[in-house]
Every structure is written in structure tokens, then in C-alpha cells.
C-alpha positions as a Markdown table, in Angstrom:
| # | Residue | x | y | z |
|---|---|---|---|---|
| 1 | Met | 102.2 | 142.9 | 46.3 |
| 2 | Ser | 100.1 | 141.6 | 49.1 |
| 3 | Leu | 98.7 | 138.2 | 49.7 |
| 4 | Gln | 95.1 | 137.9 | 50.9 |
| 5 | Ile | 93.8 | 134.8 | 52.6 |
| 6 | Lys | 90.1 | 134.2 | 52.8 |
| 7 | Ala | 89.2 | 133.0 | 56.3 |
| 8 | Asp | 87.1 | 129.9 | 56.8 |
| 9 | Pro | 83.7 | 130.9 | 58.2 |
| 10 | Glu | 84.2 | 128.3 | 61.0 |
| 11 | Tyr | 86.9 | 130.5 | 62.4 |
| 12 | Val | 85.3 | 133.9 | 61.8 |
| 13 | Arg | 82.7 | 134.5 | 64.5 |
| 14 | Pro | 81.8 | 137.3 | 66.8 |
| 15 | Met | 84.3 | 137.7 | 69.7 |
| 16 | Lys | 81.6 | 137.1 | 72.3 |
| 17 | Asn | 81.4 | 133.5 | 71.0 |
| 18 | Met | 85.2 | 133.0 | 70.9 |
| 19 | Thr | 87.8 | 132.5 | 73.6 |
| 20 | Gln | 91.4 | 133.6 | 73.2 |
| 21 | Thr | 94.2 | 131.8 | 75.0 |
| 22 | Tyr | 97.8 | 131.3 | 74.2 |
| 23 | Gly | 97.5 | 133.1 | 70.9 |
| 24 | Phe | 94.8 | 130.9 | 69.3 |
| 25 | Ser | 91.1 | 131.1 | 69.3 |
| 26 | Leu | 88.4 | 128.6 | 68.5 |
| 27 | Pro | 84.6 | 128.3 | 68.8 |
| 28 | Arg | 83.2 | 127.2 | 72.1 |
| 29 | Glu | 81.7 | 124.0 | 70.7 |
| 30 | Asn | 85.1 | 123.0 | 69.3 |
| 31 | Gln | 86.7 | 123.6 | 72.7 |
| 32 | Lys | 84.3 | 121.2 | 74.3 |
| 33 | Leu | 84.8 | 118.6 | 71.6 |
| 34 | Ile | 88.6 | 118.7 | 71.7 |
| 35 | Ala | 88.7 | 118.9 | 75.5 |
| 36 | Gly | 86.4 | 115.8 | 75.8 |
| 37 | Trp | 88.6 | 113.9 | 73.4 |
| 38 | Leu | 91.8 | 114.7 | 75.3 |
| 39 | Ile | 90.2 | 113.9 | 78.7 |
| 40 | Phe | 89.1 | 110.5 | 77.4 |
| 41 | Val | 92.7 | 109.8 | 76.2 |
| 42 | Ala | 94.0 | 111.0 | 79.6 |
| 43 | Val | 91.8 | 108.5 | 81.3 |
| 44 | Leu | 93.1 | 105.8 | 79.1 |
| 45 | Val | 96.7 | 106.8 | 80.0 |
| 46 | Phe | 95.7 | 106.7 | 83.6 |
| 47 | Ala | 94.5 | 103.1 | 83.2 |
| 48 | Met | 97.7 | 102.3 | 81.3 |
| 49 | Val | 99.9 | 103.4 | 84.2 |
| 50 | Ile | 97.9 | 101.4 | 86.7 |
| 51 | Leu | 98.0 | 98.3 | 84.4 |
| 52 | Gly | 101.7 | 98.8 | 84.0 |
| 53 | Gly | 102.0 | 98.8 | 87.8 |
| 54 | Val | 100.1 | 95.5 | 88.0 |
| 55 | Thr | 102.3 | 94.1 | 85.3 |
| 56 | Arg | 105.4 | 95.0 | 87.3 |
| 57 | Leu | 103.9 | 93.7 | 90.6 |
| 58 | Thr | 103.0 | 90.3 | 89.1 |
| 59 | Asn | 106.4 | 90.0 | 87.4 |
| 60 | Ser | 104.6 | 89.7 | 84.0 |
| 61 | Gly | 106.6 | 92.2 | 82.0 |
| 62 | Leu | 109.0 | 89.8 | 80.4 |
| 63 | Ser | 106.5 | 87.2 | 79.3 |
| 64 | Met | 106.4 | 88.7 | 75.8 |
| 65 | Val | 109.9 | 88.5 | 74.3 |
| 66 | Glu | 109.1 | 90.1 | 70.9 |
| 67 | Trp | 107.9 | 93.5 | 69.9 |
| 68 | Arg | 105.6 | 93.6 | 66.9 |
| 69 | Pro | 104.0 | 97.0 | 66.7 |
| 70 | Val | 101.8 | 96.2 | 63.8 |
| 71 | Thr | 101.0 | 92.5 | 64.0 |
| 72 | Gly | 101.3 | 91.9 | 67.7 |
| 73 | Trp | 97.8 | 92.9 | 68.7 |
| 74 | Leu | 96.5 | 89.4 | 68.3 |
| 75 | Pro | 97.0 | 87.0 | 71.2 |
| 76 | Pro | 98.1 | 83.4 | 70.6 |
| 77 | Leu | 95.2 | 81.5 | 69.1 |
| 78 | Gly | 95.0 | 77.8 | 69.7 |
| 79 | Ala | 97.2 | 75.3 | 71.6 |
| 80 | Glu | 100.0 | 75.3 | 69.0 |
| 81 | Ala | 100.3 | 79.1 | 69.0 |
| 82 | Trp | 100.4 | 79.1 | 72.9 |
| 83 | Gly | 103.1 | 76.4 | 72.8 |
| 84 | Gln | 105.2 | 78.4 | 70.4 |
| 85 | Glu | 104.9 | 81.5 | 72.6 |
| 86 | Phe | 105.8 | 79.6 | 75.7 |
| 87 | Asp | 108.9 | 78.1 | 73.9 |
| 88 | Lys | 110.1 | 81.6 | 73.0 |
| 89 | Tyr | 109.8 | 82.6 | 76.7 |
| 90 | Lys | 111.7 | 79.5 | 77.8 |
| 91 | Ala | 114.7 | 80.6 | 75.7 |
| 92 | Phe | 115.3 | 83.7 | 77.9 |
| 93 | Pro | 116.8 | 84.0 | 81.4 |
| 94 | Glu | 113.6 | 84.8 | 83.4 |
| 95 | Tyr | 112.3 | 81.3 | 82.7 |
| 96 | Gln | 115.7 | 79.6 | 83.1 |
| 97 | Lys | 116.7 | 81.4 | 86.3 |
| 98 | Val | 113.5 | 82.3 | 88.0 |
| 99 | Asn | 110.5 | 80.4 | 86.6 |
| 100 | Lys | 112.1 | 77.0 | 85.7 |
| 101 | Gly | 109.4 | 74.4 | 85.6 |
| 102 | Met | 106.5 | 76.9 | 85.1 |
| 103 | Thr | 103.5 | 75.3 | 83.4 |
| 104 | Leu | 101.7 | 76.6 | 80.4 |
| 105 | Asp | 98.7 | 77.7 | 82.5 |
| 106 | Glu | 101.0 | 79.6 | 84.8 |
| 107 | Phe | 102.6 | 81.2 | 81.8 |
| 108 | Lys | 99.2 | 82.3 | 80.5 |
| 109 | Gly | 98.6 | 83.9 | 83.9 |
| 110 | Ile | 101.5 | 86.3 | 83.5 |
| 111 | Phe | 101.2 | 86.7 | 79.7 |
| 112 | Val | 97.7 | 88.2 | 80.0 |
| 113 | Phe | 98.9 | 91.2 | 82.0 |
| 114 | Glu | 101.7 | 92.1 | 79.6 |
| 115 | Tyr | 99.5 | 91.5 | 76.5 |
| 116 | Ser | 96.7 | 93.6 | 78.0 |
| 117 | His | 99.3 | 96.4 | 78.7 |
| 118 | Arg | 100.5 | 96.4 | 75.1 |
| 119 | Leu | 97.0 | 96.1 | 73.7 |
| 120 | Leu | 95.9 | 99.1 | 75.8 |
| 121 | Gly | 98.9 | 101.1 | 74.4 |
| 122 | Arg | 97.6 | 100.4 | 70.9 |
| 123 | Val | 94.1 | 101.4 | 71.9 |
| 124 | Ile | 95.4 | 104.7 | 73.2 |
| 125 | Gly | 97.3 | 105.3 | 70.0 |
| 126 | Leu | 94.1 | 104.8 | 68.0 |
| 127 | Ala | 92.1 | 106.9 | 70.4 |
| 128 | Phe | 94.4 | 109.8 | 69.8 |
| 129 | Val | 95.3 | 109.4 | 66.1 |
| 130 | Val | 91.9 | 108.7 | 64.6 |
| 131 | Pro | 90.0 | 111.6 | 66.2 |
| 132 | Phe | 93.0 | 113.9 | 65.4 |
| 133 | Ile | 92.8 | 113.0 | 61.7 |
| 134 | Leu | 89.1 | 113.4 | 61.7 |
| 135 | Leu | 89.1 | 116.8 | 63.5 |
| 136 | Met | 91.8 | 118.0 | 61.2 |
| 137 | Ala | 89.8 | 116.8 | 58.1 |
| 138 | Phe | 86.7 | 118.7 | 59.3 |
| 139 | Arg | 88.8 | 121.7 | 60.2 |
| 140 | Lys | 87.8 | 121.7 | 63.9 |
| 141 | Ile | 91.4 | 122.3 | 65.1 |
| 142 | Pro | 92.9 | 125.8 | 64.5 |
| 143 | Val | 96.3 | 125.9 | 62.9 |
| 144 | Asn | 97.9 | 127.4 | 66.1 |
| 145 | His | 96.7 | 124.4 | 68.1 |
| 146 | Ile | 98.2 | 121.7 | 65.8 |
| 147 | Pro | 101.9 | 121.8 | 67.1 |
| 148 | Arg | 100.8 | 121.0 | 70.7 |
| 149 | Leu | 98.8 | 118.0 | 69.5 |
| 150 | Ile | 101.6 | 116.8 | 67.2 |
| 151 | Gly | 103.9 | 117.0 | 70.2 |
| 152 | Leu | 101.5 | 114.8 | 72.2 |
| 153 | Leu | 101.5 | 112.3 | 69.3 |
| 154 | Leu | 105.3 | 112.2 | 69.2 |
| 155 | Leu | 105.4 | 111.7 | 73.0 |
| 156 | Gly | 103.0 | 108.8 | 72.6 |
| 157 | Gly | 105.2 | 107.2 | 69.9 |
| 158 | Ser | 108.3 | 107.6 | 72.0 |
| 159 | Gln | 106.6 | 105.9 | 74.9 |
| 160 | Gly | 106.0 | 102.8 | 72.9 |
| 161 | Val | 109.7 | 102.7 | 71.9 |
| 162 | Met | 110.8 | 103.3 | 75.5 |
| 163 | Gly | 108.5 | 100.4 | 76.7 |
| 164 | Trp | 110.2 | 98.0 | 74.4 |
| 165 | Met | 113.7 | 99.3 | 75.4 |
| 166 | Met | 112.6 | 98.6 | 79.0 |
| 167 | Val | 111.5 | 95.1 | 78.3 |
| 168 | Lys | 114.6 | 94.4 | 76.2 |
| 169 | Ser | 116.8 | 95.3 | 79.2 |
| 170 | Gly | 115.4 | 92.3 | 81.0 |
| 171 | Leu | 116.0 | 89.8 | 78.2 |
| 172 | Val | 119.7 | 89.4 | 79.2 |
| 173 | Asp | 121.7 | 87.6 | 81.8 |
| 174 | His | 119.9 | 89.4 | 84.7 |
| 175 | Pro | 116.2 | 88.7 | 84.3 |
| 176 | Asp | 114.9 | 92.0 | 85.5 |
| 177 | Val | 114.2 | 95.3 | 83.6 |
| 178 | Ser | 116.5 | 98.3 | 84.2 |
| 179 | His | 115.1 | 100.5 | 86.9 |
| 180 | Tyr | 116.4 | 103.5 | 85.0 |
| 181 | Arg | 114.4 | 102.5 | 81.9 |
| 182 | Leu | 111.3 | 101.6 | 84.0 |
| 183 | Thr | 111.4 | 105.0 | 85.6 |
| 184 | Ala | 111.9 | 106.7 | 82.2 |
| 185 | His | 108.9 | 104.8 | 81.0 |
| 186 | Leu | 106.9 | 106.1 | 83.9 |
| 187 | Phe | 108.3 | 109.6 | 83.4 |
| 188 | Leu | 107.0 | 109.7 | 79.8 |
| 189 | Ala | 103.6 | 108.3 | 80.9 |
| 190 | Cys | 103.2 | 111.0 | 83.5 |
| 191 | Leu | 104.4 | 113.7 | 81.1 |
| 192 | Ile | 101.8 | 112.6 | 78.5 |
| 193 | Phe | 99.1 | 112.5 | 81.2 |
| 194 | Met | 100.0 | 116.0 | 82.4 |
| 195 | Ala | 100.2 | 117.4 | 78.9 |
| 196 | Leu | 96.8 | 116.0 | 78.0 |
| 197 | Ala | 95.2 | 117.2 | 81.2 |
| 198 | Trp | 96.8 | 120.7 | 80.9 |
| 199 | Thr | 95.7 | 121.1 | 77.2 |
| 200 | Ala | 92.1 | 120.0 | 78.1 |
| 201 | Leu | 92.1 | 122.5 | 81.0 |
| 202 | Asp | 93.2 | 125.3 | 78.7 |
| 203 | Leu | 90.1 | 124.5 | 76.6 |
| 204 | Val | 87.6 | 124.0 | 79.5 |
| 205 | His | 88.9 | 126.9 | 81.7 |
| 206 | Pro | 90.6 | 129.3 | 79.2 |
| 207 | Gln | 91.2 | 132.2 | 81.4 |
| 208 | Lys | 94.2 | 134.5 | 81.0 |
| 209 | Trp | 97.3 | 134.7 | 83.2 |
| 210 | Asn | 96.7 | 136.3 | 86.6 |
| 211 | Gly | 99.9 | 137.2 | 88.3 |
| 212 | Gly | 98.5 | 139.6 | 90.8 |
| 213 | Ser | 97.4 | 138.7 | 94.3 |
| 214 | Lys | 97.3 | 135.0 | 93.5 |
| 215 | Gly | 101.0 | 135.0 | 92.4 |
| 216 | Pro | 102.3 | 133.4 | 95.7 |
| 217 | Leu | 99.6 | 130.8 | 95.6 |
| 218 | Ser | 100.4 | 130.0 | 92.0 |
| 219 | Arg | 104.1 | 129.5 | 92.8 |
| 220 | Leu | 103.3 | 127.2 | 95.8 |
| 221 | Ala | 100.8 | 125.2 | 93.7 |
| 222 | Gly | 103.4 | 124.8 | 91.0 |
| 223 | Phe | 106.0 | 123.7 | 93.6 |
| 224 | Cys | 103.6 | 121.1 | 95.0 |
| 225 | Leu | 103.1 | 119.7 | 91.5 |
| 226 | Leu | 106.8 | 119.5 | 91.0 |
| 227 | Leu | 107.2 | 117.6 | 94.3 |
| 228 | Ile | 104.4 | 115.2 | 93.4 |
| 229 | Phe | 106.0 | 114.5 | 90.0 |
| 230 | Ile | 109.4 | 113.9 | 91.6 |
| 231 | Gln | 107.8 | 111.6 | 94.2 |
| 232 | Ile | 106.2 | 109.5 | 91.5 |
| 233 | Leu | 109.6 | 109.1 | 89.8 |
| 234 | Ile | 111.2 | 108.0 | 93.0 |
| 235 | Gly | 108.3 | 105.6 | 93.2 |
| 236 | Gly | 109.5 | 104.2 | 89.9 |
| 237 | Phe | 112.9 | 103.6 | 91.4 |
| 238 | Val | 111.2 | 101.9 | 94.4 |
| 239 | Ala | 109.4 | 99.6 | 92.0 |
| 240 | Gly | 112.4 | 98.9 | 89.8 |
| 241 | Leu | 114.7 | 98.0 | 92.7 |
| 242 | Asn | 111.9 | 96.2 | 94.7 |
| 243 | Ala | 112.8 | 98.7 | 97.5 |
| 244 | Gly | 109.3 | 98.3 | 99.0 |
| 245 | Phe | 110.4 | 95.0 | 100.4 |
| 246 | Val | 113.5 | 95.9 | 102.3 |
| 247 | Tyr | 112.0 | 97.6 | 105.4 |
| 248 | Asn | 108.3 | 97.1 | 106.1 |
| 249 | Glu | 107.9 | 99.0 | 109.3 |
| 250 | Trp | 106.7 | 102.6 | 109.8 |
| 251 | Pro | 107.7 | 105.2 | 111.0 |
| 252 | Leu | 111.0 | 103.5 | 111.7 |
| 253 | Met | 113.2 | 101.5 | 109.2 |
| 254 | Gly | 114.2 | 98.6 | 111.3 |
| 255 | Ala | 115.2 | 99.9 | 114.7 |
| 256 | His | 116.1 | 103.4 | 113.5 |
| 257 | Phe | 114.5 | 106.4 | 111.7 |
| 258 | Val | 117.6 | 106.6 | 109.6 |
| 259 | Pro | 118.7 | 103.1 | 108.6 |
| 260 | Glu | 122.3 | 102.0 | 109.2 |
| 261 | Asp | 122.8 | 100.9 | 105.6 |
| 262 | Leu | 121.6 | 104.2 | 104.1 |
| 263 | Leu | 124.9 | 105.0 | 102.5 |
| 264 | Asn | 126.8 | 101.8 | 102.4 |
| 265 | Ile | 127.7 | 102.0 | 98.6 |
| 266 | Thr | 130.8 | 103.9 | 97.5 |
| 267 | Pro | 130.8 | 106.6 | 96.2 |
| 268 | Trp | 128.0 | 107.9 | 98.4 |
| 269 | Tyr | 125.8 | 109.5 | 95.7 |
| 270 | Val | 125.3 | 106.1 | 94.0 |
| 271 | Asn | 123.2 | 105.1 | 96.9 |
| 272 | Phe | 120.4 | 107.5 | 95.6 |
| 273 | Leu | 120.4 | 105.5 | 92.4 |
| 274 | Glu | 121.2 | 101.9 | 93.3 |
| 275 | Asn | 120.7 | 101.3 | 97.0 |
| 276 | Pro | 117.1 | 100.0 | 97.7 |
| 277 | Thr | 117.3 | 101.3 | 101.3 |
| 278 | Thr | 118.3 | 104.8 | 100.3 |
| 279 | Ile | 115.6 | 104.8 | 97.6 |
| 280 | Gln | 112.9 | 103.8 | 100.1 |
| 281 | Phe | 114.1 | 106.3 | 102.6 |
| 282 | Ser | 114.1 | 109.0 | 100.0 |
| 283 | His | 110.5 | 108.1 | 99.1 |
| 284 | Arg | 109.4 | 108.4 | 102.7 |
| 285 | Ile | 111.1 | 111.8 | 103.2 |
| 286 | Met | 109.7 | 113.1 | 100.0 |
| 287 | Ala | 106.3 | 112.0 | 101.1 |
| 288 | Tyr | 106.6 | 114.1 | 104.3 |
| 289 | Ile | 107.9 | 117.1 | 102.3 |
| 290 | Thr | 105.1 | 116.9 | 99.7 |
| 291 | Phe | 102.4 | 116.5 | 102.4 |
| 292 | Ala | 103.8 | 119.5 | 104.3 |
| 293 | Ala | 103.8 | 121.6 | 101.1 |
| 294 | Ile | 100.2 | 120.7 | 100.2 |
| 295 | Leu | 99.1 | 121.4 | 103.7 |
| 296 | Gly | 100.7 | 124.8 | 103.4 |
| 297 | Leu | 98.9 | 125.3 | 100.0 |
| 298 | Phe | 95.6 | 124.4 | 101.7 |
| 299 | Ile | 96.1 | 126.9 | 104.5 |
| 300 | Lys | 97.3 | 129.6 | 102.2 |
| 301 | Ser | 94.2 | 129.2 | 100.0 |
| 302 | Arg | 92.0 | 129.9 | 103.0 |
| 303 | Asn | 93.8 | 133.3 | 103.6 |
| 304 | Leu | 93.7 | 134.6 | 100.0 |
| 305 | Asn | 90.9 | 135.8 | 97.9 |
| 306 | Val | 90.8 | 133.0 | 95.4 |
| 307 | Ser | 87.9 | 131.6 | 93.3 |
| 308 | Ala | 85.5 | 129.1 | 94.9 |
| 309 | Leu | 86.5 | 126.5 | 92.3 |
| 310 | Asn | 90.2 | 126.8 | 93.1 |
| 311 | Arg | 89.6 | 126.5 | 96.8 |
| 312 | Arg | 87.6 | 123.4 | 96.3 |
| 313 | Val | 90.3 | 121.9 | 94.0 |
| 314 | Ile | 93.0 | 122.6 | 96.6 |
| 315 | Thr | 90.7 | 121.0 | 99.3 |
| 316 | Val | 90.4 | 117.9 | 97.2 |
| 317 | Leu | 94.1 | 117.8 | 96.6 |
| 318 | Phe | 94.8 | 117.9 | 100.4 |
| 319 | Gly | 92.3 | 115.1 | 101.0 |
| 320 | Ala | 93.7 | 113.1 | 98.2 |
| 321 | Val | 97.3 | 113.4 | 99.4 |
| 322 | Leu | 96.2 | 112.5 | 103.0 |
| 323 | Leu | 94.6 | 109.3 | 101.7 |
| 324 | Gln | 97.6 | 108.6 | 99.5 |
| 325 | Val | 100.0 | 108.8 | 102.5 |
| 326 | Ala | 97.8 | 106.5 | 104.5 |
| 327 | Leu | 97.6 | 104.1 | 101.6 |
| 328 | Gly | 101.3 | 104.2 | 101.1 |
| 329 | Ile | 101.9 | 103.2 | 104.8 |
| 330 | Trp | 99.4 | 100.4 | 104.5 |
| 331 | Thr | 101.0 | 99.1 | 101.3 |
| 332 | Leu | 104.4 | 99.2 | 103.0 |
| 333 | Val | 103.5 | 97.4 | 106.2 |
| 334 | Ala | 101.5 | 94.8 | 104.3 |
| 335 | Val | 104.6 | 94.0 | 102.2 |
| 336 | Val | 103.3 | 95.4 | 98.9 |
| 337 | Pro | 100.4 | 93.1 | 97.9 |
| 338 | Val | 99.4 | 93.5 | 94.3 |
| 339 | Thr | 96.0 | 95.1 | 95.1 |
| 340 | Leu | 97.4 | 97.7 | 97.5 |
| 341 | Gly | 100.4 | 98.4 | 95.2 |
| 342 | Ala | 98.0 | 99.1 | 92.3 |
| 343 | Leu | 95.8 | 101.3 | 94.5 |
| 344 | His | 98.8 | 103.2 | 95.7 |
| 345 | Gln | 99.9 | 103.9 | 92.1 |
| 346 | Ala | 96.4 | 104.9 | 91.2 |
| 347 | Gly | 96.3 | 107.3 | 94.1 |
| 348 | Gly | 99.6 | 108.9 | 93.0 |
| 349 | Met | 98.1 | 109.5 | 89.5 |
| 350 | Ile | 94.9 | 111.0 | 91.0 |
| 351 | Val | 97.0 | 113.3 | 93.2 |
| 352 | Leu | 99.0 | 114.3 | 90.1 |
| 353 | Gly | 95.9 | 115.1 | 88.2 |
| 354 | Val | 94.3 | 117.2 | 90.9 |
| 355 | Ala | 97.6 | 119.0 | 91.4 |
| 356 | Ile | 97.6 | 119.9 | 87.7 |
| 357 | Phe | 94.1 | 121.3 | 88.0 |
| 358 | Ser | 95.1 | 123.2 | 91.1 |
| 359 | Trp | 98.1 | 124.9 | 89.5 |
| 360 | His | 96.1 | 125.7 | 86.4 |
| 361 | Gln | 93.4 | 127.3 | 88.4 |
| 362 | Ser | 95.9 | 129.2 | 90.5 |
| 363 | Arg | 97.6 | 130.6 | 87.4 |
| 364 | Phe | 94.5 | 131.4 | 85.4 |
| 365 | Ser | 91.7 | 132.2 | 87.8 |
């Protein structure tokens, strides 16, 4: 006995109007629709990361001491509601040990950043879930594509949980969030951004694997992406430990290139997790390594027969990382003002996005 399934006409079209990639195929107009939706969500995630950085730089992250995923989208309305919210904040260590005597207006000044951060998280959730349901209802998403999108949905949900776990770690005796949880929060945000961008690129540029003459370039582009990702995570440790404030000279750290207190915690390996000096030094060294790798990618792309688009993307990547290094140095010597800190974080995400495009083109063009 055989089972026959009648195909939906939406998915049965001449091959010249279809593109096959990763085992699934979909009409070109659907590709553009889904890609546009995912790019829009990726832009929102980008904004979320920058706003999260501002929240950290303004010490606003512990101003909301409750997590109400469903009802927490409304801000305090009226003087009584604001007073109640402020009273909740006063019961926790950040007010008692750091902001004792803060006025209600000053509290509102930090509350707005954390509230906006959480509200944007809800907007991102709606921007993903609602179109996903509608696209599914109208059968615009092929069955083989659904697991990847469900994976993105689960990643988004886990990010909300991790965000609250991070905040909760600061509502204790030590009024500061765990730098491990902060970095895990950043890790998930970058992972979501990368997955959204890569999926959109698969739809916009759905070429097949090319492992021939471009193989070495692909490997180097992938290595550069890995270095950028690691550098961003080290940046999370820098932010979580306030390591950007310990040495504000460049290229030296104090009077030395290698600071004297680099490994002053025992055992030695704990320095790479807990010592602000070691974390900042690691961030500097990784910046040099990443810049050198991207410079090598730029030079190599000039010596291989690669597509014009790929060559342009790598050029943009080199220019972006050059600007990011300069911005990082400026942020450091200026002692991490909020504006420069936010710009530096935005620059890191831009470099990450261009590196994703570069690796995708190197693998599939």
C-alpha cells in the first residue's frame, strides 16, 4: 500500500522559478518576504544589544526588581504607581548601598532605560511570533524550513529567561549583576543575531557550497568571524567587571605593555575570569589578533578569483574593524563615557554582521 500526498500548488512550480538550498525549496517571492522579515527582526536585535549596553553603562539594569513577562509592559502610571515602584527599589541593596538618598526623579532617569530594554524585548518577540504564525497560516514557509525558525523562537524565549536571571543575580548583597550571566546574555543575543542574519542570507543569496579555489578564503573568513565573536564575549566580561576603568592609557597599561598585576590572583587561570586587568589585557590582545586576521583576509581576497560582491564585503569588513579599533581606543582613553561606549558596542555588532556576510559569501559564492 502506498500513500500519495497531493502537493500544494504554491510549492509546485517550474524549477527555473525555484531555488534549492539546504534541502528545501521555496518560491522566489516567498524567499524575499521571509528574508525581509528576518532582517527586520535582526535590526531590532541589534538595537536591543545597543540599548542593553546603555542600560549597563548608566547602571540602570537593577531599577526594575520584578519580572512580569505578561503584565510588565505598562510603565508606572501616576504618582502613586511611581511611588510604589520606587519603594520596591528601595528594598534592595543597590539603593541601600549605592544610591541611598536618590530622588524619585533620579530613579525615573534610570528606570526608563531598563523599562525600554524590556519593552523592546517584547516588541522583538511579537515581531517574530506574529509574522511566523501568519506565514505558517498562509503556507508561505516550507515544512523543511520550520525547524530552523522554531529554533530561533526558542532562542528568543531563552534570552528573556537569561535576562531575568542576570538581573536577579544583582538583587542580593552585592548590588551588581554577575559578569558571567551578563556575558551569557550577550552571547545569546549575538547568537540570535547571527542565526537571523545567516538564515536571511540563505534566502537572499541561496548559492550552493563552493569548496574549490575559495576554500582557503572561506576558512579564513570563518576564523575571522570566530575571533570577532570571542572578542565580543570578552567585551561582555570587560563590561561586567568594569574593566574598562582600570587602565585608561594606550598602547601601554600604566608604565608597561604587560601590566604588573596581570596574574595576581591564585590560581593563575582565575585571572582570565575574575581579574579586571587580565580581562582588559585579553581584550586588547584579541583586538590586535582579530585586526591582523581581517587584514590577512583583505589581502588574500585581492589575490584570489572571488566574486565582486565578496570582495566588496571583505573591504567593508576591513574598514569597519579599522574604525572599531580606533573607536575602542578612544573609548578607553576617554574613560568609557556612555555615548562612546554605546558606539563601540554598536561597532562590534556591525563588524559581526559584516563578518557573517563575508563568511557566507566565501562559502557560497
